[in-house]
N, C-alpha and C positions, 0 to 999 in steps of 0.2 A: 492212389488215383481211382476215381470211380469209373466203372465200366458200364456201357449201355450197348446191348446186342453185340457184345464182343468187340466193341470199338472203344478206343481210349479217348476219354473226354479231356481235351487239353484246354484251349481257349479260356472260357469263363472259369473253369475249375482251377486253372493255374492261378488266376488273379484272386479268386475267392479263398484258396488255400493259404496264400501269402497274407491276405488281409486278416484271416482268423488268428494269425500268430503275431500280428503287429500290435505293439503297445503304443497307441497314438491318441492324442486328444482330438476330439472331433468337434468342429464348429457346427452349431445347430441353426436351422433356418425356419421357414414358415409352415403353417398348418396343413395337414393332409388327412385323408381318410384311410387309416391303416387297414381297415377291413377290405376296402376296394383293392388295395395293393396286394393283399393276400389272395383274393379271388382270381386276379388276372384281368384280361381285357374282355369286355362284353362284345359278342359278335352280333351280326344282323339277325341271326336265328334265335338269339336270346340265350345262347350258351356262353361259357367262358373258355378262353384259351390262355395258356400260360404265357406270362411275359418272360421271354428268355433272351432278350437282347438288352444292352445298356445304351441309352442315348445320353451323350455328355454335352453339357453347356459350359461355355467359358465363364469363369468367375471374374467379374469386372471389379469387385470390391470385397475385401475381407479384412476386418480390423484385427483379426488374430494373426500373430506371427509365430509360426511353429519352427523351432530349431532343435527339436528332439533328436538325440542320437539313438538309433534303433539297431537291434539285432533281429533279423527276419529269418524265420525258420519255415522253409517250404517242404512239405512232405515229398515233393518230387525232386527238388534241386538241393535240399539240405540247408544248413545254416549259413547265412551270409551276414556276418557282423559288420559293424562300422558303417551303417547307412544313415546319412545325415539328411534330415528333412530341410528343404530349402525355402523356408518362409511361408507365405500365404498359400491357401488352397488355390488351385488353378482350374479345376473342372468340377462341376456338380453333375452326377450321373443318376438317371432314373430308369427303372425297368420299363421296357416297351415291348409291344408285340409287332412283328414284322409281317407285312404283306407285300409281295413282289407284284408290281403293277406294270412293269415294262422290262425288256421289250416284249412284244406280243408275237407268239406265245412266250410266257416267261421261261427262263431256263429251268431244267428239271431239278436242280439241286442234288443233294446227296442222300436225302432221307434221314440225315442226322437230326435228332430231336434233343434240345437242351432242357435243362431243368427250369422250374418256375422260380424266377427271381423276385424277391420281395423288397429287400432293403434298397434305399438310396445310398449313394456313395459320394464322399468328397475326396478328390484326388490331389496329391501334393507332389511336387518335383522332389526327387531324392538323388543323392550321390552316394554310391556304395563302394567300399574298398575292395570287395571280393565279388566275383561272378562265377557261380557254379553251373550256369546253364550251358547246354551244348551249343556249338556254333551253328548247327543245322538241326531242324526238328520237323518230323512229319506230323501234319495236323489235318483235321477235317472239321469243317463247320457246315452250316446249311447252304453255303454257296458253292464250295468246291473242296476237294481233297488235294493237298499239294505239300511240297517241302518248302519251309521258310528258313531264312537265316536269322539268328538272334545276336543282338549286341548286348550292351550293358543295360541293367535296369535303371530307368530314370523316372518312373512314376509309381506312386503308392496310393491305392484307393482304400479308404476306411469307411466302414458302415456309418451312415449318418441318419439323422431323424429330423423331420420338420416340426417345428413348434409354432403355436399361435403367436403372431407378432404382438408385442406389448401395445396396449392402448395408446393412442396419441394424446397429447396434452389436452386436458379438459377437466370438467368437474365430475366428481363421483356422485353428484346428486342432480336431480332434474330441476330443482328449484335454483334460483340465482345463487351462484357459488359464494363461499367464503374462502379465505386464504387456506384454511385447513382442508378444504375439499378439492383443491387444485392438484393435479398429478398426471403423469403420463410421459410418453416419449417425446423428445425434441432432438434436433441435430446436436452433434457432440459439443458445439461451441455455443449452445443456447440452453436456457433453463425454462421450465414451465412455471410461470409466474402469475400471481393473482393481481388483477387490476380492479380497484374498487369502482363502484358506480360514480358517475360524474354528471353534475348538472350543467347544462348548456342553455344558451338563449332559446334554442329550439326544442328543448326537452331534456330527458335524462338518458345518458348512455349507460346501459346496465353493466353490472360487474361481469367480468369475464376471466377466463384462464387462457393464457396464450404463451407461445414460445418467444422469448426475447433474448437478445445478446447478453452474455454474461461476462463480467469482469473477474469472476472467481477463478482461481488457479485450478489446475487439474485435480479432480477429486470426485467423491460421490455427491452428485447434484440432486438426487431424488429426495422428495419429501419423506418423512418418517413413515407415512402410510403406504408407500409403494416400494417395489423392489429396488435395490441399489442400482444406480446408473452412473457410469463414468461420464464426466463432462467438464468443461472449463477450458481456460486458455493454457497454451504451452508456449514456451520460448522457442525462437528460431535458433537453429544450430548452423552456423556458417551460411546463413541466408536460406536454409532449408526448413520448410514447415514441419511441425510435429502434430500428432493427433493424440488426444487423451483416450487411452484404451484400457479395457479390463484385461490384465494379464495375470491369470491365476488368482483372481480375487482382489488384486491391487490395482488402483487407478494409476497409470503410468504414462508419461509422455514418450511417444516413440515416433520415429520417422515414418513417412508414408511408404 
């Protein structure tokens, strides 16, 4: 465990230590400025302050289903084997800087200073067969020092990274497109298709690229010129819908 001014750092250190030892597939999201995350938060005076809190957002949709069985090794609590990841990610957490604005005057806090957090995290519900943590633990954060009670572990957060979202369905050229120039992202049950120019009594409708419903079965629906993309129709199972998802590089029909 890390020490700061003779004080034991529990809180974030416990979570981060367990994360570092987890073998977990991480779902990737949208683009970010990595340099800004490293610097911290810009203050009104023009200086930077470390981001030492995590703000977590509920995940409302995640096409990846994680059922990995993990052995988690915490430098503080030891090895806890038999931890089962329970499906989709449930929270997406980003580093933030905290400023107490109420009540007035704000409470004094404890003087505890955390480390600069850089990574984002995706958190998954887990069920573990073993629990080595003590039932009670003395902790201190920037709000107060106190003793807390601990139950079983039920959440695992893994470092994540935001990526630039794929381009939407369209033409790779600025000129009127051809079939070979159409590509990009569409909803899972649609394909990016080329529509040729059409003459009408009022003029010519130019050629376009657009998302249209597909009758193709679940598989790679992307044109050869763009990255693979899972899409297509899936059969219902006992009246329940399925979605065509990329599971380990294979397009597979899975329940919601």
